[in-house]
C-alpha positions as CSV (number, residue, x, y, z in Angstrom):
1,X,-17.2,0.2,34.6
2,X,-15.1,3.3,34.7
3,X,-12.0,1.2,35.4
4,X,-12.6,-0.9,32.3
5,X,-13.0,2.1,30.1
6,X,-9.8,3.5,31.5
7,X,-8.0,0.2,30.8
8,X,-9.3,0.2,27.2
9,X,-8.3,3.8,26.6
10,X,-4.8,3.3,28.1
11,X,-4.5,0.1,26.1
12,X,-5.3,1.8,22.8
13,X,-3.0,4.8,23.6
14,X,-0.2,2.4,24.6
15,X,-0.7,0.3,21.5
16,X,-0.6,3.4,19.2
17,X,2.6,4.7,20.9
18,X,4.2,1.2,20.5
19,X,3.2,1.0,16.8
20,X,4.6,4.5,16.1
21,X,7.9,3.4,17.7
22,X,8.0,0.4,15.3
23,X,6.9,-2.4,17.7
24,X,3.8,-4.6,17.8
25,X,0.5,-2.8,18.4
26,X,-1.2,-5.9,19.9
27,X,1.5,-6.6,22.5
28,X,1.6,-2.9,23.7
29,X,-2.2,-2.9,23.7
30,X,-2.2,-5.8,26.2
31,X,0.5,-4.2,28.3
32,X,-1.3,-0.9,28.4
33,X,-4.6,-2.5,29.3
34,X,-3.2,-4.7,32.1
35,X,-1.1,-2.0,33.7
36,X,-2.6,1.2,32.4
37,X,-0.4,4.1,33.5
38,X,2.8,2.1,33.8
39,X,2.3,0.5,30.4
40,X,2.0,3.9,28.7
41,X,5.1,5.2,30.4
42,X,7.0,2.0,29.4
43,X,5.9,2.5,25.8
44,X,7.1,6.1,25.8
45,X,10.5,5.1,27.2
46,X,11.0,2.0,25.0
47,X,13.6,2.2,22.3
48,X,12.5,2.8,18.8
49,X,13.0,-0.1,16.3
50,X,13.5,2.4,13.5
51,X,16.7,3.7,15.1
52,X,18.3,0.2,15.2
53,X,21.3,-0.4,13.0
54,X,20.8,-3.1,10.3
55,X,22.8,-5.6,8.5
56,X,22.4,-7.6,5.2
57,X,22.0,-11.4,5.1
58,X,24.8,-12.9,3.1
59,X,22.5,-15.6,1.6
60,X,19.3,-13.7,0.5
61,X,20.3,-10.0,0.9
62,X,17.5,-9.2,3.3
63,X,18.1,-6.3,5.6
64,X,17.6,-7.3,9.2
65,X,18.3,-5.7,12.6
66,X,21.9,-6.0,13.8
67,X,20.9,-7.9,17.0
68,X,19.0,-10.6,15.1
69,X,20.8,-14.0,15.2
70,X,18.9,-15.6,12.3
71,X,17.5,-14.3,9.0
72,X,13.7,-14.6,9.1
73,X,13.5,-14.9,5.3
74,X,15.9,-17.8,4.6
75,X,16.8,-19.1,8.0
76,X,20.5,-18.6,7.8
77,X,22.4,-18.5,11.1
78,X,24.3,-15.2,11.2
79,X,27.6,-14.3,12.8
80,X,28.3,-10.7,14.0
81,X,29.0,-8.6,10.9
82,X,32.2,-6.6,10.2
83,X,30.1,-3.6,9.1
84,X,26.5,-2.5,9.5
85,X,24.0,-0.7,7.3
86,X,22.5,2.6,8.6
87,X,19.3,2.7,10.5
88,X,15.9,3.1,8.9
89,X,15.4,6.5,10.5
90,X,18.7,7.7,9.1
91,X,17.9,6.5,5.6
92,X,14.5,8.1,5.7
93,X,16.0,11.5,6.6
94,X,17.8,11.8,3.3
């Protein structure tokens, strides 16, 4: 019983850390519940999606992450851009 409560607590903590870093709460919740301590450490060390450089889709103008191959709004297959737009975290600091 104590182990299950520990798994739930670590799952919630890991999910919140993952969500704060810009990732999926549910995926990190599952990781944190399955491997409690290791999952939380992984979430703390995982890159922040808000620090990723973005680019603009030439078809619809949607801002997407630089590493995305396809625009999720219009489905356009994208080549690597000549220039990039600043990250969300850099834009929010202004």
